[in-house]
C-alpha positions in Angstrom: -27.1 19.1 -2.5 -25.4 22.1 -4.5 -22.3 21.3 -6.5 -20.3 23.8 -4.1 -21.1 21.8 -1.1 -19.6 18.6 -2.6 -15.9 19.3 -1.9 -16.6 20.2 1.9 -18.7 17.0 2.0 -15.8 15.0 0.6 -13.1 16.6 2.8 -15.2 15.5 5.8 -15.5 12.2 4.6 -12.0 11.7 3.8 -11.3 13.2 7.4 -13.7 10.7 9.1 -12.1 8.0 7.4 -8.6 9.2 8.5 -9.7 9.4 12.0 -11.3 6.0 12.0 -8.0 4.4 10.7 -6.0 6.2 13.2 -8.2 5.1 16.0 -7.2 1.4 15.1 -4.1 -0.2 16.6 -1.6 0.0 13.9 -1.8 -4.0 13.2 -5.3 -3.6 12.1 -5.2 -0.4 10.1 -3.9 -1.8 7.0 -6.6 -4.3 6.8 -9.2 -1.6 7.5 -7.6 0.6 4.7 -8.0 -2.3 2.3 -11.7 -2.8 3.1 -12.3 0.9 2.9 -10.8 1.0 -0.5 -12.9 -1.8 -1.7 -16.3 -0.3 -0.1 -15.3 3.0 -1.9 -14.8 0.9 -5.1 -18.1 -1.0 -4.8 -20.3 2.0 -3.9 -19.0 4.1 -7.0 -19.3 0.8 -9.2 -22.9 1.1 -8.4 -23.1 4.5 -10.2 -23.0 5.0 -14.2 -19.3 4.8 -14.3 -16.7 2.4 -15.9 -14.8 -0.3 -13.9 -11.5 1.5 -14.5 -13.1 5.0 -13.3 -14.4 3.1 -10.3 -10.8 1.9 -9.7 -9.3 5.4 -10.2 -11.7 7.0 -7.7 -11.1 4.3 -5.1 -7.4 4.6 -5.7 -7.6 8.5 -5.2 -9.7 8.2 -2.2 -7.3 5.8 -0.6 -4.3 8.0 -1.5 -6.1 11.0 0.0 -6.9 9.0 3.2 -3.3 7.7 3.6 -1.9 11.1 3.1 -4.1 12.6 5.7 -3.4 9.7 8.2 0.5 10.6 7.6 0.0 14.3 8.4 -2.2 13.7 11.4 0.2 11.0 12.8 3.2 13.2 12.3 1.7 16.1 13.7 0.0 14.6 16.8 -3.6 14.8 15.6 -5.8 12.1 16.8 -3.1 11.1 19.4 -1.0 9.8 16.3 2.2 11.7 16.8 4.1 13.5 19.4 4.1 17.1 18.4 
């Protein structure tokens, strides 16, 4: 994969995660997000990074997914809002 393809693939992955979370009932969403963050941490931990870097990566992915969920829910995307 060319390095210029990475941002597009990452954005696609974040979008997919947000759509998956939004498709869940609200009472299940937080648990799924916590499991998703843990999965991100575990996957990146298997790479040649420090534990702190793995936590930073997982935290950032979680933050990006949550921000996109908020935007989508407030704009009506994925049937999340009323716009």
